[in-house]
N, C-alpha and C positions, 0 to 999 in steps of 0.2 A: 700905742701902735700894736698891732696883732697881724697874723697872716690871712688874708683874703681866703674865703672860703667859696665855693661854688655858688652858693647862694647870694652871694654878695656882687655878682657880675652883673645883673639887670642893673642895680643902682649906681655901680662902678661904672658901667657904660653910660649911664645919663651923666654923670659929672664929666666922663672923657670927652663924649660929644660936645659939650657944652664950651668946656675947657678949650677944646682944640677947633671951635667951629671958625676962629680968625685966622687959623693954620691950613692953606691949601693944601700942604703935603699930608697932612692927617686925612683928607678927603681921599687923596690918591691910594695912599696905603690902607685904610680900612674902608670906603665906599662912603656913601650918602648915609645920610642919618635918616634910615626908616626902620621900622619894626623888622622888616625881613632882613636886611643888612646887620642890623644889631643882633638879632638871632644868629647869624652866620658868624659873626665876629665873636659872640659868646661861646659857641661852640668851638671855635678856634683857640680860644684862649683856655678852655677847660681842657681840651684834649692836650694841648702843650702842657699846662700845668699838672696833667696826671702823668705825661710820659717823658719830660724834660726835666732830668734832675740839676739842670742849671736853674731853671724859674724858680723865684722867690717874690711871689706877690705881697706886700704890704700895704697895709692901710691905716689911717687916721679916723677916728670917729669923733665927732662931736658930743661930748658928754650930755651936754644939756637937751639934744634930740635923738641922737642916735644915728644919726644920719653919717655917711662917708664924707668926707670934705676934702681927702686928700688919699691917693694911690699910687703905688709906683710898682713896675714890673722891673725887678732886678736879675740879671744873668749873671751868675757866679761860676766864675770856671776856675776852681783852685789848682788845677793842673790841666796839663792840655791834652786832648784826644786827637791822634792825626785821623781818626776817621770821621769827624766832624764834616757833616754833609752841608754843602751849600744850600739854601733855598731861597731863589729870587722873587718868588711870590708871582701871582696871575692876578690881576686885576679883572676878574670876571664881572663885575659891578658895572663896567664902563664897557664900549663898542667903539670901534673905529679909532679917531686919532685921539680921542680920550685914553683909552685902553693902551695904545702905544706909549703915550706919556707916562701914564702912571707906572707902567711896567719899566720904562727907561728910568723914572724916578726911583724904583724899586731895586733895580739892578745897581745903579750909581750909589744908593745906601750901603747896599751888601759889597758893593766893590772896596767902600771905604772901610767898613766893618772888618773886611779880610785883611785889608793892608795895615789898620792900625792895632787891630783887637786878637787876631789869630796867631796861635804858635806860640803864646806865652800865656800863662796863668793871669787872669784879670778878672774885674767887676764891671759890669756895664749897666748905667741905668736905662733900659730901652724905653719906658713909657711912664709916664708921671702926670698928672693933672691936680691943681689945688685950687679950692674956692674959699675965700671968706664972704659969708652971707651969698651975694649972688654976683661978687665982683672977682673977676679973674685973675689971681694974682702971679701964677707961674705955669708954664705950660713947657715941656721940652720933649723931644724924639732922640734918644741916642746921644745926648748932648756931651757925655762924657763916660770916660772910664777910666778905672783904676788897674794900673799894672801892679799886680801883688809882689810886696817888696821893694816896689819905684816910689813913683810919685803921681799926683793927680794928672792928666792930661785932658785938655778940652779938644 
């Protein structure tokens, strides 16, 4: 296991979009699997990785071929900052009803995050994907968080 670097994101996004191809929420949150959209997601991930001290991207690499087989974004909040700002997001990759639905899902996702994760130290596994050969084994979007000093919560 090692930290993700900026140069890993093209490969990481390949794994991510394949892993989440069966999860409609992924398309609502990250857009269609196109080169243009992947470039936007990559830029957003890199910007966040550089500026958000809570971001901790980790990866597993298959030693036999050097390819990323699993990656996860962990949001680590060892203490709580009352100045944390809420970001509901905009689904600019959609129009009309599709955009309204995607933004509704983003808001609902953020409402839950605020309800269960804000105002106390915690760790949140925000995004992960894992492949074994070409078979999807696991995928999750903010599926749990750990309250520091507490217990696992789903």
